[in-house]
C-alpha positions in Angstrom: 118.0 114.9 117.8 116.4 113.6 114.6 113.3 112.5 116.5 113.0 115.9 118.3 113.3 117.7 114.9 110.7 115.6 113.3 108.4 115.9 116.2 108.6 119.8 116.3 108.1 120.0 112.5 104.9 117.9 112.9 103.7 120.0 115.8 104.3 123.2 113.8 102.6 122.0 110.6 99.5 120.6 112.3 98.1 123.9 113.7 98.9 125.5 110.4 96.6 123.1 108.6 93.9 123.4 111.1 94.0 127.2 111.3 94.1 127.4 107.5 90.8 125.6 107.2 89.3 127.7 110.1 90.5 130.9 108.5 88.9 130.1 105.2 85.6 129.6 106.9 85.9 132.9 108.8 87.1 134.9 105.8 84.2 133.7 103.6 81.7 134.5 106.3 79.2 132.1 104.8 78.9 133.5 101.2 80.9 136.7 101.5 84.5 137.3 100.5 86.6 139.8 102.4 89.2 142.1 100.7 92.5 143.3 102.2 90.6 146.1 104.0 88.3 143.7 105.7 85.2 144.9 103.8 82.9 142.5 102.0 83.5 142.6 98.3 80.8 140.3 96.9 79.4 136.8 96.7 81.8 133.8 96.6 79.7 132.2 93.9 79.8 135.3 91.7 83.6 135.5 92.1 83.9 131.9 91.0 82.0 132.7 87.8 84.4 135.5 86.8 86.3 134.1 83.8 89.4 136.1 84.8 89.8 134.2 88.1 91.4 130.8 87.4 93.4 129.9 90.5 93.4 131.2 94.0 96.5 133.3 94.7 97.9 133.0 98.2 99.1 136.5 99.4 102.5 135.8 100.9 102.5 138.7 103.2 103.4 138.9 106.9 103.8 142.0 109.0 104.9 142.4 112.6 104.4 144.8 115.4 105.6 145.4 118.9 103.7 146.7 122.0 105.0 149.2 124.6 104.6 147.6 128.0 103.7 151.0 129.6 101.8 152.9 126.9 100.4 150.0 125.0 101.3 151.7 121.8 101.6 149.6 118.6 104.7 150.0 116.5 105.1 148.3 113.1 108.5 146.7 112.5 110.2 144.6 109.9 109.7 140.8 110.6 112.9 139.2 111.9 113.6 137.2 108.8 117.2 137.7 107.6 117.8 137.2 103.9 121.4 138.3 103.5 124.0 137.7 106.2 121.8 134.8 107.3 124.9 132.9 108.5 125.4 135.4 111.4 121.8 135.2 112.7 122.5 132.2 115.1 125.9 133.5 116.4 126.0 134.3 120.1 128.6 136.9 119.3 126.0 138.8 117.4 125.4 139.8 113.7 128.5 142.0 113.7 130.5 140.0 116.3 130.5 142.7 119.0 129.8 140.5 122.0 132.2 138.8 124.3 131.0 135.4 125.4 132.2 132.1 126.8 132.5 130.1 123.6 129.5 127.8 123.4 126.2 128.7 121.8 123.8 130.4 124.2 126.2 131.1 127.1 126.1 134.6 128.8 127.5 137.5 126.8 128.4 141.2 127.1 128.7 143.8 124.3 132.1 145.4 123.8 130.3 148.5 122.5 129.1 150.4 125.5 126.3 152.3 123.8 124.8 149.0 122.6 124.5 147.6 126.1 120.9 147.2 127.3 119.5 148.8 130.4 120.2 146.6 133.5 117.1 144.6 134.5 116.0 144.2 138.0 116.5 140.5 137.6 120.1 140.9 136.5 120.6 137.2 135.9 118.6 137.3 132.6 120.5 140.3 131.2 123.6 138.4 129.9 121.2 136.0 128.1 119.7 138.6 125.8 120.9 136.4 122.9 118.0 134.1 123.7 115.6 136.0 126.0 113.2 138.4 124.3 111.8 141.2 126.4 108.0 142.0 126.0 108.7 145.3 124.3 110.8 143.5 121.6 108.5 140.6 121.0 107.0 140.5 117.5 103.3 139.9 117.1 102.5 138.6 113.6 99.8 140.0 111.3 99.4 137.9 108.2 96.8 137.5 105.5 97.1 133.7 105.4 98.4 131.2 108.0 102.1 131.5 108.3 104.7 129.1 109.7 108.4 129.4 109.8 110.9 126.7 110.9 114.6 127.5 111.3 117.3 125.1 112.1 121.0 125.7 112.9 123.7 123.0 113.4 127.4 122.6 113.9 129.6 119.7 115.0 128.5 116.2 115.9 126.5 114.4 118.7 129.5 114.7 121.1 130.5 118.4 120.8 128.0 120.0 118.5 125.5 122.8 118.9 121.9 123.0 117.5 119.1 125.5 117.6 115.6 125.0 116.2 113.0 127.8 116.1 109.4 127.8 115.0 106.9 130.5 114.7 103.3 130.5 113.7 100.7 133.2 113.1 97.2 133.4 111.7 94.5 136.1 111.4 90.7 135.8 111.4 90.1 138.9 109.3 92.2 142.0 109.9 91.3 142.5 113.6 92.0 139.2 115.3 95.3 137.3 115.3 96.9 134.5 117.3 100.2 132.6 117.2 103.1 131.1 119.0 106.9 130.8 119.0 109.1 127.9 120.0 112.8 128.1 120.4 115.3 125.4 121.6 119.1 125.6 121.9 121.2 122.6 122.8 125.0 123.3 122.8 127.1 120.4 123.9 130.3 122.5 123.9 133.8 122.0 122.3 135.3 122.3 125.8 134.2 120.1 128.7 131.4 121.1 131.2 130.1 123.9 129.0 126.8 122.5 127.7 123.7 124.7 127.3 120.0 123.8 127.2 117.7 126.8 126.6 114.0 126.5 125.9 111.4 129.2 125.1 107.7 129.0 124.4 105.6 132.1 123.8 101.9 132.5 122.8 100.2 135.7 121.7 96.8 136.9 120.7 95.2 140.3 119.9 91.9 142.0 118.9 92.1 145.4 117.4 88.5 146.7 117.1 87.3 150.2 116.5 86.2 150.9 120.1 88.0 148.2 122.1 91.2 146.3 121.6 93.7 144.2 123.5 97.1 142.5 123.1 98.2 139.4 125.1 101.6 137.8 125.4 102.5 134.8 127.5 106.2 133.8 127.6 108.1 131.0 129.4 111.9 130.4 129.4 113.8 127.6 131.0 117.6 128.2 130.7 120.2 125.9 132.1 124.0 125.8 131.4 127.1 124.1 132.8 129.9 126.2 134.3 133.5 125.1 133.9 135.2 128.2 135.3 137.5 128.5 132.2 140.7 126.6 131.5 142.8 125.5 134.4 145.8 126.8 132.5 145.7 129.2 129.5 148.9 127.7 128.1 146.9 124.8 126.7 145.9 127.5 124.1 148.8 130.0 124.3 151.7 127.5 124.5 150.4 124.0 123.6 153.8 122.5 123.1 154.8 123.1 126.7 151.7 121.4 127.9 151.8 118.3 125.7 153.5 116.0 128.3 154.1 113.2 125.9 151.0 113.8 123.8 151.3 115.6 120.5 148.4 117.8 121.2 145.3 118.3 123.3 141.8 118.4 121.9 139.5 121.0 123.4 137.6 118.3 125.3 140.9 117.1 126.9 141.9 120.4 128.3 141.4 120.6 132.1 138.9 123.2 133.4 138.4 124.7 136.8 134.9 123.5 137.6 132.7 120.4 137.0 129.2 119.3 138.0 128.2 122.9 138.3 125.1 124.6 136.7 123.2 127.8 136.6 119.5 127.6 136.0 117.0 130.4 135.2 113.3 130.1 134.9 111.5 133.1 133.5 107.8 133.6 133.2 106.3 136.8 131.7 102.7 137.9 131.0 101.8 141.2 129.2 98.2 142.3 128.8 97.3 145.6 127.2 93.8 146.8 126.5 92.2 150.1 125.6 89.0 152.0 124.7 89.1 154.3 121.7 87.0 157.5 121.6 86.3 159.1 118.2 83.9 159.3 115.4 82.9 157.6 112.1 83.6 159.1 108.7 81.6 157.9 105.7 83.1 157.4 102.2 82.1 155.6 99.0 83.9 152.7 97.2 83.4 151.5 93.7 83.3 147.7 93.4 82.7 146.6 89.8 79.5 148.2 88.6 78.2 149.0 92.1 78.9 151.7 94.6 79.2 150.8 98.3 79.1 153.2 101.2 81.3 152.4 104.2 82.3 154.1 107.4 85.8 154.5 108.8 86.4 155.0 112.5 88.7 157.9 113.3 90.1 157.6 116.9 90.7 160.8 118.7 91.7 159.7 122.2 92.1 156.4 124.1 92.1 155.2 127.6 94.6 152.4 128.2 95.6 150.0 130.9 98.6 147.6 130.8 99.7 145.0 133.2 103.1 143.2 133.1 103.9 140.3 135.4 107.4 138.8 135.7 107.9 135.7 137.9 111.5 134.6 137.7 113.7 132.2 139.6 117.4 131.5 139.6 119.4 128.5 141.0 123.1 127.8 141.3 123.6 124.1 141.5 126.9 122.3 142.5 127.5 118.8 143.8 131.1 119.2 144.9 132.8 121.0 147.7 134.3 124.2 146.2 136.4 125.3 149.2 139.5 125.2 147.1 138.1 127.6 144.5 135.9 130.2 146.3 137.1 132.5 149.1 133.9 131.9 151.1 131.6 128.9 151.5 128.8 130.4 153.6 126.1 127.8 153.1 126.6 124.0 152.9 127.7 123.0 149.5 124.6 120.8 149.0 122.2 123.6 150.0 119.7 125.3 147.7 121.4 128.4 146.4 118.4 130.2 144.9 116.6 133.5 144.6 113.2 134.5 143.3 111.8 137.7 141.8 108.1 138.7 141.4 107.2 142.0 139.7 103.7 143.2 139.0 103.4 146.5 137.0 100.1 148.2 136.3 99.9 151.4 134.2 96.9 153.4 133.2 96.6 156.6 131.3 95.0 158.7 128.5 96.4 159.1 125.0 95.8 161.7 122.3 95.9 159.9 119.0 98.3 161.3 116.4 97.0 162.3 113.1 93.3 162.7 113.7 93.5 166.4 113.0 95.9 168.2 110.6 96.2 171.1 113.0 97.5 168.8 115.8 100.5 167.0 114.1 101.6 165.0 117.2 100.3 162.5 119.8 100.8 162.3 123.5 100.1 160.3 126.6 99.9 160.8 130.3 100.0 157.8 132.7 100.5 156.6 136.2 102.3 153.3 137.0 102.4 151.2 140.1 105.0 148.5 140.5 105.2 145.9 143.2 108.5 143.9 143.5 109.3 141.0 145.8 112.7 139.3 146.1 113.5 136.1 148.0 117.1 135.2 149.2 118.5 132.5 151.3 119.5 133.5 154.8 120.9 131.8 157.9 119.6 131.8 161.5 121.3 129.7 164.2 122.9 127.5 161.5 119.5 126.7 160.0 118.9 127.7 156.5 115.9 130.1 156.0 114.5 132.3 153.3 114.1 136.1 153.6 111.7 138.2 151.5 112.2 141.8 150.5 109.4 143.9 149.2 109.5 147.2 147.2 106.8 149.4 145.7 106.8 152.5 143.5 104.3 154.9 142.1 105.5 156.7 138.9 104.0 159.6 137.0 104.9 159.9 133.3 104.1 161.6 130.0 105.0 161.1 126.4 104.9 163.4 123.3 105.6 162.0 119.9 105.3 162.5 116.1 105.8 159.4 114.0 103.9 160.3 110.8 105.0 162.5 108.0 108.2 162.3 106.0 110.3 165.3 107.2 110.4 165.3 111.0 109.8 162.8 113.8 110.3 162.9 117.5 109.5 160.9 120.6 110.1 162.3 124.2 109.2 160.5 127.5 109.5 161.9 131.0 108.7 160.1 134.3 109.4 160.4 138.0 108.9 158.2 141.0 106.9 160.3 143.5 106.3 157.6 146.1 107.9 154.4 147.1 111.3 152.7 147.5 112.9 154.5 144.6 111.6 158.0 145.6 113.5 160.6 143.7 114.3 158.5 140.7 113.5 160.1 137.3 114.2 159.8 133.7 113.9 162.1 130.6 114.7 160.6 127.3 114.0 161.3 123.7 115.0 161.1 120.1 114.3 163.0 116.9 114.9 162.6 113.2 115.0 165.2 110.3 115.0 164.0 106.7 116.5 166.4 104.2 116.0 165.8 100.5 119.3 166.0 98.6 119.7 165.1 94.9 116.8 162.7 94.7 117.9 161.1 97.9 117.6 161.8 101.6 120.0 162.9 104.3 118.9 161.5 107.7 119.9 163.6 110.7 119.1 162.1 114.1 119.6 163.1 117.7 119.0 161.2 120.9 119.7 161.7 124.6 118.6 160.9 128.1 119.0 162.0 131.7 118.4 159.3 134.3 118.6 159.1 138.0 118.0 155.5 138.9 118.3 153.1 141.9 120.8 150.3 141.3 119.3 146.9 140.9 118.2 145.2 144.1 120.8 142.4 143.5 123.6 145.0 143.6 122.3 146.2 146.9 121.4 142.8 148.5 122.5 139.3 147.6 122.9 136.1 149.7 124.2 132.9 148.3 126.5 130.0 148.9 129.7 132.0 148.0 128.7 135.7 147.8 127.0 137.7 150.5 126.4 141.5 150.6 124.0 144.2 151.8 124.8 147.6 150.5 123.3 151.1 150.8 124.2 152.6 147.4 123.4 156.0 146.1 121.3 156.5 142.9 123.2 156.3 139.6 123.0 159.5 137.5 123.5 159.3 133.8 123.4 161.9 131.0 123.8 160.9 127.4 123.8 162.9 124.2 124.1 161.4 120.7 123.6 162.0 117.0 123.4 160.2 113.7 124.0 161.2 110.1 123.0 158.8 107.3 123.0 159.2 103.6 121.4 156.4 101.6 123.1 157.3 98.3 126.6 156.6 99.5 125.5 153.9 102.0 127.1 155.9 104.8 126.0 156.1 108.4 127.9 157.8 111.3 126.7 157.6 114.9 128.4 159.3 117.8 127.7 159.8 121.5 129.0 161.0 124.8 127.8 159.8 128.3 128.6 161.0 131.8 128.0 158.6 134.7 128.0 159.4 138.4 127.9 156.6 141.0 128.6 154.0 138.3 127.7 150.6 139.9 129.8 147.6 138.9 131.1 144.2 140.0 134.7 143.7 140.9 137.0 140.8 141.9 137.3 140.7 145.7 139.1 137.5 146.2 142.7 137.0 147.2 145.9 135.2 146.2 147.4 132.7 148.7 151.1 133.7 148.8 152.1 130.2 150.0 150.3 128.1 147.5 149.9 130.6 144.7 146.2 129.6 144.5 143.6 132.3 143.7 140.4 132.2 145.8 137.5 133.8 144.1 135.1 136.4 145.4 133.0 139.1 143.7 131.4 142.2 145.2 129.5 145.3 143.8 131.1 148.8 144.2 130.2 152.3 143.2 132.5 154.9 141.7 131.8 158.2 143.5 133.3 160.3 140.7 132.2 161.0 137.2 133.1 158.6 134.3 132.9 159.8 130.7 132.4 157.5 127.8 132.9 158.7 124.2 132.1 156.6 121.2 131.6 156.8 117.4 130.6 154.2 114.9 131.0 154.5 111.1 129.1 152.2 108.7 130.3 152.4 105.2 129.3 150.0 102.5 130.8 149.8 99.0 129.4 148.0 95.9 130.9 147.4 92.4 128.6 145.3 90.4 128.2 141.9 92.2 131.1 142.7 94.6 130.2 144.2 97.9 132.2 145.3 100.9 130.4 146.3 104.1 132.3 147.8 107.0 131.6 148.9 110.6 134.3 150.5 112.7 133.7 151.8 116.3 136.1 153.9 118.3 135.4 154.5 122.0 137.1 155.8 125.1 136.4 155.4 128.8 137.9 157.9 131.2 138.2 155.1 133.8 139.3 152.1 131.9 140.2 150.4 135.1 136.5 150.5 136.2 134.8 150.5 132.8 137.1 148.7 130.3 136.4 149.2 126.6 138.4 148.3 123.5 139.7 151.4 121.7 138.7 150.0 118.3 136.1 147.4 117.2 135.9 146.4 113.6 133.5 144.3 111.5 134.2 143.8 107.8 132.3 141.7 105.3 133.5 141.1 101.7 131.2 139.1 99.4 129.6 138.5 96.0 125.9 139.0 95.8 124.0 138.0 92.6 120.9 136.2 91.3 121.0 133.0 89.3 118.2 132.1 86.9 116.2 135.0 88.2 115.0 133.1 91.3 118.1 131.9 93.3 119.8 134.7 95.3 123.3 133.9 96.2 125.8 135.5 98.6 129.4 134.1 98.9 132.1 135.7 101.0 134.0 136.0 104.2 133.8 138.4 107.2 136.2 139.3 109.9 135.8 140.6 113.5 138.6 142.4 115.3 139.0 144.5 118.4 142.2 146.1 119.8 144.2 145.0 122.8 146.5 148.0 123.0 148.5 148.2 126.2 151.0 151.1 126.6 152.2 151.5 130.1 153.9 154.8 129.5 153.0 157.8 127.4 154.4 158.3 124.0 156.8 161.3 124.0 158.5 163.3 121.3 161.0 166.1 122.1 159.8 165.9 125.7 156.2 166.6 124.7 153.4 164.3 125.9 151.3 163.0 123.0 148.8 160.3 123.9 148.4 157.2 126.0 146.3 154.1 125.0 144.9 151.8 127.6 144.9 148.1 127.2 141.6 146.2 127.0 141.4 144.0 130.1 138.1 142.6 129.2 135.6 141.7 132.0 136.0 138.2 133.6 133.1 136.0 134.4 131.8 134.7 137.8 130.2 131.2 137.5 128.4 131.3 140.8 126.8 134.6 139.9 126.4 134.3 136.1 127.7 137.9 135.7 130.7 139.7 134.2 133.1 141.5 136.6 136.4 143.3 136.5 139.5 141.0 136.4 141.7 140.2 139.3 144.6 142.7 139.3 147.0 140.0 140.3 146.7 137.9 137.2 144.8 140.1 134.7 145.3 139.4 131.0 144.8 141.4 127.8 142.0 140.3 125.4 141.9 141.2 121.7 144.3 141.9 118.9 143.1 138.6 117.2 141.0 138.5 114.0 138.2 136.0 113.8 137.3 135.1 110.2 134.4 133.1 108.8 133.9 132.0 105.3 130.3 131.4 104.1 127.8 130.9 101.3 124.1 131.9 101.5 121.3 130.8 99.2 117.7 132.1 99.1 115.2 130.4 96.8 111.6 131.6 97.2 110.5 130.4 100.7 113.8 128.7 101.6 117.1 130.1 103.0 120.2 128.0 103.4 123.7 128.8 104.5 127.0 126.9 105.1 129.9 128.4 107.1 133.4 127.5 107.9 133.8 129.2 111.3 137.2 130.5 112.6 138.8 129.7 109.3 142.0 131.6 110.2 142.8 129.5 113.3 146.5 128.8 113.5 147.5 131.6 111.1 148.0 134.0 114.0 149.4 133.9 117.5 146.9 132.0 119.6 147.9 134.0 122.7 145.0 136.3 122.3 142.4 133.9 120.9 140.0 134.6 123.8 136.8 136.6 124.1 136.7 136.3 127.9 139.7 135.7 130.1 140.5 131.9 130.3 137.5 131.1 128.0 139.0 130.4 124.5 137.3 130.9 121.2 135.9 127.7 119.6 138.2 126.1 117.1 137.3 126.0 113.4 134.4 123.9 112.3 131.5 123.8 109.8 128.1 125.3 110.5 124.9 125.2 108.5 121.4 126.6 108.7 118.0 126.3 107.1 114.9 128.5 107.3 111.7 127.6 105.5 108.5 129.6 105.3 105.1 127.8 104.9 102.0 129.7 103.7 98.4 128.6 104.0 
């Protein structure tokens, strides 16, 4: 690993040096020096003679923006560089610990907070890997005044059971209009428990040109994701009752505990290309600038409308690999165990439209777009014909009309509304209407933020819920469209560091995966099978999250508590309460070293009350237990537990102690993970049924910014 780390650091620093020299040549433009606005401000020799200029100051400034894959709209965002709470950035369970996952870094995960779950992708196999996979609309293009490189490294454990992640990003601009860069990301988690290793690799390159009349943005992304599947512990008592399982040994280490599967892997290969280009229509407006003793006249281009075209191509593949006969684990073994269990997905989306630019006229305080989108999808699945393995292809096409109305400028009121409908193709009748708004109300030299959001969607379930052929699972379904209505709101007051978010959602024809195997009454062995189902009745989900932070001098206490309720907890299980709390000291030493020392805890309820509480014969309330979704190795997806042996998850605090240090361009942390192990009953120390939480160990991380 030391060689790999040194090699990556060398590769990252080399282009930085080359682009630094190239950028200097481009910026000077021969003899001219360019200012922050891109306009020439004089002769380099004259600037050198200025007695007030002694040394060149490097502007350490980096900005980031994201691109809408449909509208091609540019949205400025904060660069993803975490200063405080840096220790949580690499955790698969998320910054606030809201995700269930299988234990090792980079394994598939699922949010316990329903309103935080992402929209299901067509290629469902990448959705549980959102810890690592970045979708095109979330990718950050860099805009920086000087060449910028960041290298981040996380590590825990040793060469036998440890986990490591190394990330690098680079960006450089040639003036204010042209920028290029790349990202590299590699996760290698060996796993505390056997047959649970991960190897995830991502490489992305980007470039853009933002001219007055013409502009484009280009993103190329490649992911290779491979992880072992162990099926969970063969017996939970190795965790819940270790003394009864000792059999002559004082204890079992995690690596010694038997698991259900071995020599089994999932592998995803994801390829994405996004290209957006546009032509602006507008006019030039002249203005004068004073530079020293001279006056310069320049012209600014004011865009009024633009014609845009975006194309987004996804070419994904998934393989399930096993080298052993699994007839004693799975209910069905349809294909030979050494066959290729694979599926492929190709999607080509083209969108074209016309946009009215916001802000070009004070009498038109909003912007809008109208567009048409064509999507072609192709899926490949294994099939059988006369005992010979074949591959079947399924094609789908859709033509969608859509429109957007938005206001993003100004201080008081913002909104964004998008509506679209499929008027031709496989998903005919599908539609969506979604939007959000924000009102900022000044109160006592501060601001009360009031937000609303909502959507109404009628969507076709993913292809893989309707059709799937594999070694162990096989189905072809004719499902109805899923209809969802969501309404939510937010109140936030900066002065008291308070934020309250609440929402309600109604779902008709909710599509989900359920256990469909069986229990052999003679042997007591469970044979595994999973199938998709639809709930033909309405399901309501209610949720509210309160964020409340306190500060007293250097002492800080940040809290997030979520309460949620599902009307069909048997189909859509959710924990009643989810808590994240972080108590720490934050201060600056010697005016340059920022320090954060503390501990945080994650907790979610496992309440299970089989009968209602009653008082004087009056029914009060009933709390459902949290039977968290189980995991299907041959599918790489989460599903409902088997009713015959389901287990409660939760009621167990996970506490980490940490120290963060930030000195100029360097951030460092050390963490003692799961520090409270053994202080509570281990019976519930699972995030997913039969997949225990990693035992306590030390973790550390380093992030270093390089400029110029």
